[in-house]
One Martini backbone bead per residue (centre of mass of N, CA, C, O) as a GRO file, in nm:
protein
  144
    1MET     BB    1   1.636  -0.880  -0.318
    2GLU     BB    2   1.290  -0.717  -0.327
    3LEU     BB    3   1.253  -0.394  -0.293
    4LEU     BB    4   1.132  -0.299  -0.583
    5ARG     BB    5   0.834  -0.418  -0.535
    6TYR     BB    6   0.812  -0.172  -0.369
    7LYS     BB    7   0.583   0.106  -0.306
    8VAL     BB    8   0.516   0.455  -0.355
    9CYS     BB    9   0.178   0.577  -0.364
   10ASN     BB   10  -0.050   0.808  -0.513
   11CYS     BB   11  -0.402   0.758  -0.456
   12GLY     BB   12  -0.573   0.973  -0.281
   13LEU     BB   13  -0.763   0.792  -0.117
   14ALA     BB   14  -0.994   0.676  -0.311
   15HIS     BB   15  -1.148   0.460  -0.126
   16GLU     BB   16  -1.306   0.697   0.040
   17ALA     BB   17  -1.479   0.762  -0.180
   18PHE     BB   18  -1.783   0.881  -0.294
   19ILE     BB   19  -2.024   0.744  -0.518
   20PRO     BB   20  -2.253   0.706  -0.732
   21ALA     BB   21  -2.521   0.473  -0.731
   22GLY     BB   22  -2.638   0.396  -0.991
   23SER     BB   23  -2.966   0.442  -1.006
   24GLU     BB   24  -3.237   0.670  -1.001
   25GLN     BB   25  -3.516   0.776  -0.855
   26GLU     BB   26  -3.759   0.971  -0.854
   27GLY     BB   27  -3.723   1.164  -0.554
   28GLN     BB   28  -3.458   1.055  -0.477
   29GLN     BB   29  -3.181   1.011  -0.331
   30HIS     BB   30  -2.875   0.960  -0.333
   31ALA     BB   31  -2.671   0.698  -0.397
   32TRP     BB   32  -2.396   0.551  -0.220
   33GLU     BB   33  -2.043   0.456  -0.275
   34ARG     BB   34  -1.760   0.302  -0.246
   35ARG     BB   35  -1.488   0.228  -0.431
   36GLY     BB   36  -1.263   0.090  -0.290
   37PHE     BB   37  -1.021  -0.116  -0.312
   38CYS     BB   38  -0.759  -0.227  -0.421
   39PRO     BB   39  -0.612  -0.469  -0.531
   40LEU     BB   40  -0.429  -0.690  -0.358
   41ALA     BB   41  -0.178  -0.700  -0.546
   42VAL     BB   42  -0.130  -0.396  -0.513
   43ARG     BB   43  -0.122  -0.364  -0.201
   44ASN     BB   44   0.125  -0.569  -0.157
   45SER     BB   45   0.333  -0.320  -0.274
   46ARG     BB   46   0.214  -0.083  -0.084
   47ILE     BB   47   0.360   0.103   0.176
   48SER     BB   48   0.135   0.358   0.154
   49CYS     BB   49  -0.096   0.187   0.252
   50ALA     BB   50  -0.366   0.180   0.481
   51HIS     BB   51  -0.457  -0.131   0.347
   52SER     BB   52  -0.173  -0.288   0.425
   53MET     BB   53   0.100  -0.541   0.462
   54ALA     BB   54   0.365  -0.446   0.305
   55TRP     BB   55   0.546  -0.330   0.531
   56TYR     BB   56   0.621  -0.613   0.650
   57GLY     BB   57   0.763  -0.720   0.397
   58PHE     BB   58   0.973  -0.496   0.379
   59LEU     BB   59   1.106  -0.555   0.649
   60ARG     BB   60   1.187  -0.850   0.586
   61GLU     BB   61   1.375  -0.774   0.358
   62LEU     BB   62   1.571  -0.601   0.525
   63GLN     BB   63   1.639  -0.834   0.743
   64GLN     BB   64   1.827  -1.010   0.553
   65ASP     BB   65   2.025  -0.765   0.646
   66PRO     BB   66   2.115  -0.700   0.954
   67GLU     BB   67   2.336  -0.486   0.938
   68LYS     BB   68   2.175  -0.279   0.779
   69TYR     BB   69   1.911  -0.273   0.946
   70GLN     BB   70   2.075  -0.184   1.222
   71SER     BB   71   2.146   0.070   1.130
   72ASP     BB   72   2.112   0.391   1.207
   73ARG     BB   73   2.014   0.501   0.940
   74VAL     BB   74   1.785   0.299   0.878
   75GLN     BB   75   1.631   0.342   1.146
   76LEU     BB   76   1.571   0.642   1.099
   77LEU     BB   77   1.416   0.608   0.833
   78LEU     BB   78   1.199   0.415   0.946
   79GLY     BB   79   1.090   0.604   1.162
   80SER     BB   80   0.995   0.817   0.958
   81MET     BB   81   0.804   0.632   0.800
   82GLU     BB   82   0.621   0.556   1.038
   83ALA     BB   83   0.517   0.844   1.083
   84LEU     BB   84   0.390   0.869   0.801
   85ARG     BB   85   0.194   0.632   0.830
   86THR     BB   86   0.033   0.765   1.056
   87GLN     BB   87  -0.063   1.001   0.882
   88ILE     BB   88  -0.218   0.831   0.679
   89PHE     BB   89  -0.422   0.715   0.877
   90LYS     BB   90  -0.541   0.985   0.957
   91LEU     BB   91  -0.624   1.084   0.675
   92ASP     BB   92  -0.809   0.850   0.612
   93HIS     BB   93  -1.014   0.913   0.838
   94GLN     BB   94  -1.074   1.203   0.755
   95LYS     BB   95  -1.180   1.143   0.473
   96SER     BB   96  -1.411   0.965   0.557
   97ASP     BB   97  -1.565   1.187   0.713
   98LEU     BB   98  -1.587   1.393   0.480
   99GLU     BB   99  -1.734   1.210   0.278
  100ALA     BB  100  -1.979   1.165   0.453
  101GLY     BB  101  -2.054   1.468   0.461
  102LYS     BB  102  -2.079   1.511   0.152
  103LYS     BB  103  -2.315   1.312   0.094
  104ASN     BB  104  -2.509   1.493   0.286
  105ASP     BB  105  -2.345   1.771   0.153
  106ILE     BB  106  -2.244   1.838  -0.159
  107ASP     BB  107  -2.229   2.180  -0.121
  108ASN     BB  108  -2.008   2.191   0.089
  109ARG     BB  109  -1.748   2.405   0.108
  110SER     BB  110  -1.585   2.319   0.356
  111ILE     BB  111  -1.543   2.026   0.279
  112HIS     BB  112  -1.392   2.083   0.013
  113GLN     BB  113  -1.157   2.235   0.146
  114ASN     BB  114  -1.068   2.008   0.335
  115LEU     BB  115  -1.010   1.806   0.112
  116GLN     BB  116  -0.789   1.979  -0.021
  117ARG     BB  117  -0.599   1.994   0.222
  118LEU     BB  118  -0.567   1.692   0.257
  119SER     BB  119  -0.444   1.640  -0.022
  120GLU     BB  120  -0.194   1.816   0.024
  121ASN     BB  121  -0.087   1.659   0.271
  122TYR     BB  122  -0.066   1.385   0.134
  123ASP     BB  123   0.136   1.463  -0.083
  124LYS     BB  124   0.365   1.535   0.115
  125VAL     BB  125   0.387   1.258   0.254
  126ILE     BB  126   0.454   1.100  -0.003
  127ASP     BB  127   0.708   1.255  -0.085
  128GLU     BB  128   0.862   1.183   0.176
  129MET     BB  129   0.843   0.876   0.144
  130LYS     BB  130   0.991   0.852  -0.121
  131ALA     BB  131   1.260   0.963  -0.022
  132LEU     BB  132   1.306   0.748   0.197
  133TYR     BB  133   1.295   0.499   0.016
  134GLN     BB  134   1.537   0.577  -0.158
  135LYS     BB  135   1.741   0.581   0.075
  136ILE     BB  136   1.715   0.290   0.153
  137ASN     BB  137   1.791   0.166  -0.118
  138GLN     BB  138   2.068   0.299  -0.125
  139GLU     BB  139   2.186   0.167   0.130
  140TYR     BB  140   2.171  -0.124   0.004
  141GLN     BB  141   2.348  -0.064  -0.245
  142ASP     BB  142   2.607   0.067  -0.122
  143GLN     BB  143   2.669  -0.176   0.094
  144GLY     BB  144   2.687  -0.435  -0.106
   0.00000   0.00000   0.00000
């Protein structure tokens, strides 16, 4: 079983950030571009990524031991992780909206405060997901 190839990583949803693009002409507004996704090879191991199919590979790995996978404890942990994944998707969309607003009004204090709060919420979700991931790995090691 290759559970340890999967990771919970705090990327800060960096792919949603807008950064200045290239050079500017005098008198023109800033041009912006998204940072973009992490390389596919990286995303394929990150079960905490909002733009990855790694979660489904992780579940397939867990299902290789049906008895452990179907245990009440593992199913409870996976249900909690799925709820956290939903929160990550929501935060991802919220950050996208805030970043779009920021590029249109770079000095907007409210947007910056909301981005800070979002970042703090994201950090908490990732910390919770890491703890659940460790518990699932422990379940598979302990029952082995």
